[in-house]
N, C-alpha and C positions, 0 to 999 in steps of 0.2 A: 374756164376757158373750156371749153364744148367741141370734140371733133366734125365736123360734119360729114354724114352718109354716103356716099360715094354709090350709085344707084348702080353704073352701066355692069358689073360686073359680079361674079361673089369675089372677096378678094380680104383681107388680112386686116386688123384695126390693131393689131397687137403682136410684137415678136423680140423673140430674144430679148438678155437681162441687164435692169438698163441700171440698179443702181439696190442694196440694202435697205430694206425699210428697217426705220430706227426703232420700229416697238419689236417688232415680231424678229426682225434681224434673218429675216429671209430675203430673197427673190422679189423685186418688181419686173415687167416686162417694162418692154419701150413701144411708144405710138410708133406703129403703124402700114399707114396704108398705103398698103401691096401688096403686090400676088403672093402665096403662097408659098414655099421656095424647095424643091427636094431634099428629103432630109437620106443623107445615105450614112449615115450610119451604124449598122447592122444591129445593134447591141439597145441602139434608139428602135429600131423598128421592131425590131424581136419582141420588146417588152410594150410597143403599140398593139401589134395585132393579139398581142397575147391579150391585153386587157381590155383595151381597144379595139375589140373585132367587127366592130360598124361603123367606123367611124369612116369618113368617106374621101378618100387618098388618092385615086385613082392611082393608073396601071406604075408611074412614076412615084408615088408615095409624094406629091406635095401637100405642106401642112405648111401653120404656123406659128411653126415653134422650132427651135435648131437642140441638137442635144444634149448641148447643158440643161437648157427646159428642158428636156425627157424623164432628164437622170434626178437635178433638183425632185422635177413632177412625184416622180419614184419613188422618193423617199418623205418627200410629203404626203402623200400618200397611202402608203402601207401607215404611217403613224395615226391614220385613222381609221384608215380600210382593217386596221389586226381588230377594232371591234369588232367589224363586220364581216372577216371575213368567211367564217362560217357556214354561213347559209349564203352560197353561190350569187342567187340571182340578187339579193340585197348589191352585194359586189361590183353585179354586172350593173345593174342599173346604176348605183354615187358612179360607179368608174366613166357613165357616157356622159353620167354630169358633166365633170370636168377637165375631159379629153377633151368635150367638144367646145369648152371655154381655151384649153391650152389650146389646142392642135388647129384644130377642125381649120381646111382649107374657105368653109364657109364662115366665117368672123362677123363678117357685115352682117349679117342675113338677122339675128342676132344680140349682138354684143353691140355697144356705142361707149365710146370712149370719153367720158362728162368727165372729167378731171383732170391733170398732168401734170407735173415738175420742171420745170426746164433750167438746163444746167446744161450752158455751154452748147452745143448742137446736140443735147439730149434731152428730146419731155422721157420721162419715166410717166406712169401709169400713175394717178392715186385712187383713180375713183372708174368704177364703168358701170352704166344698165343691164343687166342679160336677162331676155323676155324668153321666158321656156313657158308650156302651158300648163293650165290644173292640172288639164290630167296625169302629167306627166309627174306635177311633184307630191298629185293625193301618190299613184302608182308609187313613189320610188319610196312614200313614205310605207303606203298599207305594207311594202314589199322587207321592206329593212325592221317596222314598231317594236316586232316583239323580239327578234334575238338579240339571246343573252349574252352578259359576258361571260367570258370560260371559266374567268376564276369564281362568281356569286350567280345568283337566280336574279338580279337585279339584270333591267333591259337598258342594254347598248347605248340607245338611244338618245336618255337621261342623259346620260354624262357629254354631250355635244350636243346639247337644247340648251349652254348656259343655264339662268339659272332655275328656266321650266324642268325641273328634272321626273315632275309626277304629272304634268298639265301641257306635253310637247306636242306643237300639229305640225301639219307637211310644211306651212309660211314660217311657225316660229324657226324651226329648227330649220330652214333655209335664212333665213334671217342672219343665224345667231350663226352658221358656218360663212356665213359674204360676209362675219363683220369685220374692220378694220381691226385684226387681235383675235379668230387664231387666223387671216386671212395680213397680207401685205397689203393691200390693197382694200378697198371697200367694194365688197362687191355686194347691188340691191338690186333683187329679183322684187323681178314683174312678172306680173301669169296670170295666163291669158287664154278666154274661152277658146280663140278661135288662132287658127293657123298661119293669118293673116289679119297684121294691124298696122297702120296709123297713126305715125307718134308727132305730131311738132312736121304733117306734112312727111318724114323722110315711112319708108316702108319695110317694118318689119319680119322671119318670119320667126316666129315662137317655136324655139328648140323642143323637140316633139317626136324623140328616140323611144323605140315602144320595149315596153314596159315587158319586160319577164317577171310571172307574176310570182313567189314564191313557193305554192309547191310544183313549180317545174321547174327542170333541170333549161341547165344556159346555152351546152353543149347537147345534142344527142348521146343518147347512154349516158348522159356525165350525172352525175348526181343534185336533187334536185334537196331544198332546206327540212331538215332533220323536225318533227312536228312539232319539236321543245321551240323551235325558235319562230314554228310558223304552224302553228295551228289551223287542223280541217274541219270543215263546219259535217257533221257526221248527217249524210242521208239514209 
């Protein structure tokens, strides 16, 4: 079953929690082809502003996620981010990947629900396509690939790359993170060279948020990654 992409305006393709996945025991979102909704929960807004400062929400904070999703996202993302949080730019770039997946008010520009499960009136997302640029994938990986685990000299990215502990690549890393377990639904990443693509006569604008290199601070006067986690070239 495939949900078509309505191109008349920016809108959501999923929103809210529908059911618990019986493999990961994590929440799966509902299929939702509608307008973004104003988020009013102040705690959820505060979290998104801190973790996803470049999320395009508009003045009314209209997004494709609700407060419960933000709370669950915070818990699940913290579990992953604990591996990378010591490098602020890596953490920021990784947050952009998932913030836009879950909450962007323009989901239809780069996401497509490709399979779902029907239970009464609910349609639960089981598989999606996520279009991102190759440049974003490469930049994300580059900003994170040398981050060390705090309790060892091993690289954190190996733990989050499945069986490819020693030979992880941007595509392998994202394929593992998007797989059904650890993800509660299958996320198929597609890596595009251009900012606009036509897929089966549907228009998509691959997610291409600005990457912050590991050698730079995310915010003015903030810290950059340490040289241990981000080797610099000597000139």
